[in-house]
N, C-alpha and C positions, 0 to 999 in steps of 0.2 A: 607382347609385340605391339599391341595397339597403343599402350602407354609410350613405348619407345618411339613409335611413328609420330604420335602427337607431340612429343617433346622436340623431336627433330623438326617437324613442321613449324612449330612455334618459333624455333630458333631461326629458321629460314625466313619466316614472315618478318621477324624483328629485323633481320639484316636488310630485307627489302624495303621496309618502311622507315627505318631509322637512318639518320645521316651516316654516310660511310666513314670509315676510319683508316688512317694511314699510320703505321707504326714505323718509326725510324730508330736506328740503333747505331752505336759505335762501340766496338769491342777493344779492350786492352789485351794484347797478346803478350804474355810473359815468357812464353816458350818459343824461341825461334826455330826449334826443331819440328814443331807441329802447330798449325794455325787453329787447331781445335776440332770439335765435332762438326759434322756436316750441317746439322740443323742450326747450330750456333752461327756458322758462317752465313747461312741463308736467312737468318733472322726468323726461323720457324720454331715451333714447339713440337714435342714428340707426338702430341695428339694429332698433328697434321699427317702423320705417317701411319700406314696400314701395318698390320702384324708382319706381313711378308716383307715390307719395306724395312722394318726395324730388324728383322732377321738378316736381311741382306746387308744392312749397315753393319751389324755385328761381325759378319764375315769379313767385310771390306776393311774394317778397323782392326780386326784381330789376327787375320791370317797373313803369314809372311809372303805368300805368293802374290798378294795384292799390294803389299806395303809401299814399295817405291812409286809405282804408278799412281796409287791412290793419294799418297802424300803430295805428289806433284800436281795432281788434279785439284786438291784442296787449296794449294797455294795460288793456282791460277784463278780459281773462283774468288778467293780473297782479294786478289789483285783487281779482278773485274769489278768488285764492289768498291774498291778504293778509288778507281778512276773518277767517280762522281765528285770527289772532293775538289777537283780543279775546275769544275763547271762554273762559269761566271755568268754575269748578266750584262753584256755589253750594250751601251746606249746607241744603237744604230737607229736609223730612220724607221718609224713604225706607224701603223694606223691603230693598232690595238696594244695597250700597255702590257697585256698578258703575254704578248709575243716574246718578252724578255726571257721568259722561262720555257715557253712552248718549244723553243729550239731543242730542248733536251728530252722531249717526249719519246723519241725513238730509242734512246738508251734505256729508259725506265720500262718501256714496253718490252724490249728485248730481255730485260732482266726477269720479268715475269715469265716469258717464254722459256728462259733457261731453267727456272725452277720447275715448270711443268715437264720439261725434257728430263730432268734428273728424276722426278717422281715416276715418270714412265719407266725409266731404267731400273729403278729400285723395285718396281713391281713386275718387271719382265715384259712390259709392253713395248718391245723394241721396234715394232713396225712404225710407231709414232715418232720415234726419236729423229729419224732423218727428216721427216716433214717439219718438225719443230725447229731442228737445227738450220734448215734452209731459211725459215722465217727469222730466226735469231741472227743469222749471218746478214741477211738483207737489211734488217732493221739497223744494225750497227754500221753497215756501209752507208745507208741513208743518213745516219746520224753524222758521220764524218763528212759526207757529201754536203749536207746543209751547213755544217760548221764552216767548211771552206768557202762555200758560195756566199754566205752572209758576211764573212770577214772581208771577202774580196769586194763586195758591193756596198758594204756598210749600210745595208738596207734589209729589213725583215720582209719586204714585199713578196719575195719568192716563197718564203715559208708560209706567210698568210694566205697566199694564193693556193698553196698545197692543201691547207686545211679548209679553206672556204669553198673552193671550187673542185676539190678532190683532184687537183692537177698532179699527174705523175710524170716526172721527167723520164726520158728514155734510159733504159738500163745501161746501154753502152756509154751514155753521157755520165751516168752516176759512177760507173767504175773508173772513169778517167779523172775523177775529182776528189776522192776521199783522202788523198795523201799528197805530199809534195812531189812535183815532177822531177825527181832526181834518180840517179843510178842506185842509190841505197834502197829506194822504195820499189824498184822494179820487181825484185823477187817477191816482195809482199803482195803486190798486185797480181802477179802470176799465181801465187798460192791461193789467193781469194778466188780468182777466176776458176782455178782447178777444182776447188771445193764446191763452188756453185754448180759447175757442170756435173761433178760426181754426185752431188745430192739430188740434182734434177734427174739424173739417170737412174738412181737407185730408190728414190722416194717420191719425188714430186709428180711423177707420171706413172702409168702402168709399167712395171719393171719386168726384167727377164728373171727366170727361175733362180739364177745365181744369187740374186739379192733377196730371196725369200727368207723371212725369219724362221721358217720351219727347219732350216738347216741346223738350227741350234739343238735339235733333238726333240722338240715338242711341237705338236700341231695345235697347241692351245696358247693363249696369251698368259703365260705364267713364267716364273723364274726358272732358269736353267743355269748350269755351270757356265756355259758360253755366254749367256746373256748377262751374267753377273759382271762381265768385263765391259759393260756398256760405257763406263766413264772414260775409257780410252778414246772412243769415238767423239764424245763431247769435248774432251781435252784437246783433241786434234783441231777442232773448230774454234774453240775459245782462244787458242794460242795466237793465230793470225789476227783475230779481233783485237786482242791486247796490243799487238804490234801496231795496228791502226791508231790506237789511242796514244801509244808511246811516241810515234813520229809526229803526231799532231799536237801533243801536249808534252813538250820536252821536260817541263818542271816535274813531271811524275818521277823522273830519275834524279831529282835534286831536292830532297826534302829539306825543310827549314823548321826552325823553332818559331812558330807563328805568334805565340803570345809574347815572346821576347821583344818583338818589334811592334806589334799592334795591340797587345792586350786582348780583350774580348770585343774589340771593334775592328776586326780584320776585314779586308775586302772579301766579297763573296767569291769563292773559288780561287783560281790562279795558282795557289800553293797547296802542297800536301805536307803533313807533319812527318816527323822522323819515323814513327811507327809505320805510316803509309809507305814511306820510302823503303823500309826493310821488307814489307810485304811485296812490293813491286820487284825488288831485287831477287827475292826467293822464287818469283815466277819464271825466272830465266835460268838457263844453263850458264856456267861461268863465262864461256866464250861469247854467247849471245849478249849477256849483260854488258860486256866490254864494247861490243859493236854498237849497241844502242846508246850507251853512255857517251862514247866518242861522237856519235852522230848528233846527239842532243846538244852537246857543247858547241857545235858549229852553227847552231840555229840562232837567228836574230831574236826569237822569242825568249830563249834562255838568257841571252845577253841583256835584253831589256828588262826582264822580270827579276833576274838576280841583281841587276844594277839598282832597280827600284827597291828591292828588299834591303840591300846593304847600305843604301843611302839613308835609311831610317835609323835613328838612334836607339840603342838598347834601352828598354824600360826597366826600372827597378821593380822588385817584387811588390812594393807598395803601390807603384803606379799601375801595375797590371791588375792588382786586386781592385783598385779604384774604378776600373772600367767594367766591373761586373754589375749586372742589373739584378740585384737581389729581389726586387719586387716582382719581376717577371720570371726569373729563373730559380728562385729559392736561395737558401743560404749557401755560401761558398765554403766547402770543407777544405779545399786545397786548390792550387792552380791546376794540378793534374785532373782533379775531379771536375773542375769547371771546364777544362778543355774537352773532356768526354761529353759533357752535357751540350756544350756549344757545337761540337762537331755533329752530334746526333740531331740537334735542332736545325742546323744548316742543311743536312741531308733531307730531313723531313720537309722543310719549307720548299726546297728545290723540287722535290718529287711532287708535292701537292700542286705547286704552280705549273709544273710541266704537264700535269694531267688535268688541269683546270677546264680545258675545253670539253671534257667528258660531260660536264653539267649541261651542255647545250644539246646533248643527244637524247632522244626519247628512249626510255628503258622500260616502260610499263607495257605489259602484254596486251592491255585493253586498247592500245593505240594501233595494234597490228590487225588489219582486216582479215576476216576469216575466209581466206582464199585457198586453203590447203586441200580441201576436198575437190574432187573432180567436178562436181556439179557447179560449183562457183567458178573454178578455174577455167572451164571450157568457154565461159562467157567473157572472162576477163583477160585471158592471155594475149589477145590481139592488141590490147592497149599497152602492153609492156614493150618498151623500146629496147 
């Protein structure tokens, strides 16, 4: 036991003292009937899962009773990971060059919360799911709110003020801005508002007995048959979040052959590849896909970006290969191989830059005053504003 504790402690110390790491990935999905194992979709390893989580996953992957809903859930998760590919770095007015990518902080933070939510469900900790889903939903609404405001003003000032002064716009204001003000988006706004109110009632505040997790048949935080259906609750929230991105980024429904026009010098974001387009399509029902596809084709963003794409001449295979940076990215085995590396690289760079502001925050516990005991707190609390 002591050896195990020492080993774990050493690992934790190494993580704390050494530079942090961000792992990015891009997966080729060869089977359009199934996007793969959950841990692959989330970019995790099996060691991240407890024994009960692995047992729960085995049930979800193997039992017919879960199959349809579980498969739909995995496609929605895959689509949520795909939307990052259209995130760009627009050259708006700014005071800090890091603001070019800080705009996407909210998405990446929400993605972390989504992983924690799923982990709670796999382990039967369902009381935490609603709390995390509320945060997940708010972060994504904030993401599309700032996206719209910055495009409108062509200025990063509002975002910089948010991080520098911890300025928080009013929630009613935020809800009115995350999507275009048209009739197509009204049902989306209503669904978001309904979920926010429902999560607030059942999770964000002391709730009525009807919302107690004990109804699942256990008075302990453990897996039960009812709790194993946790993914339906998460899927219900992820769906309108995806709608938010689909109406703000219409090119998510219009995949292109990126290398054919740009080689490996493509613009950051703006477009998704053909596999990404298939993942997005699989996240819809057939009718919903048609609704959103028709809507997307009426937007000026679609017309402008597809016009820009088609205006570029097709590149030959030799011309595409010539744009590969072998010194930086290694030997090119094939254009498809290069595309996977390039996509993973772009995802990683955007995430690192989006979270760059974290370096400015103190993280060492020796910087926190010892005020937690009553003896110190009774003399200090009056100074707290």
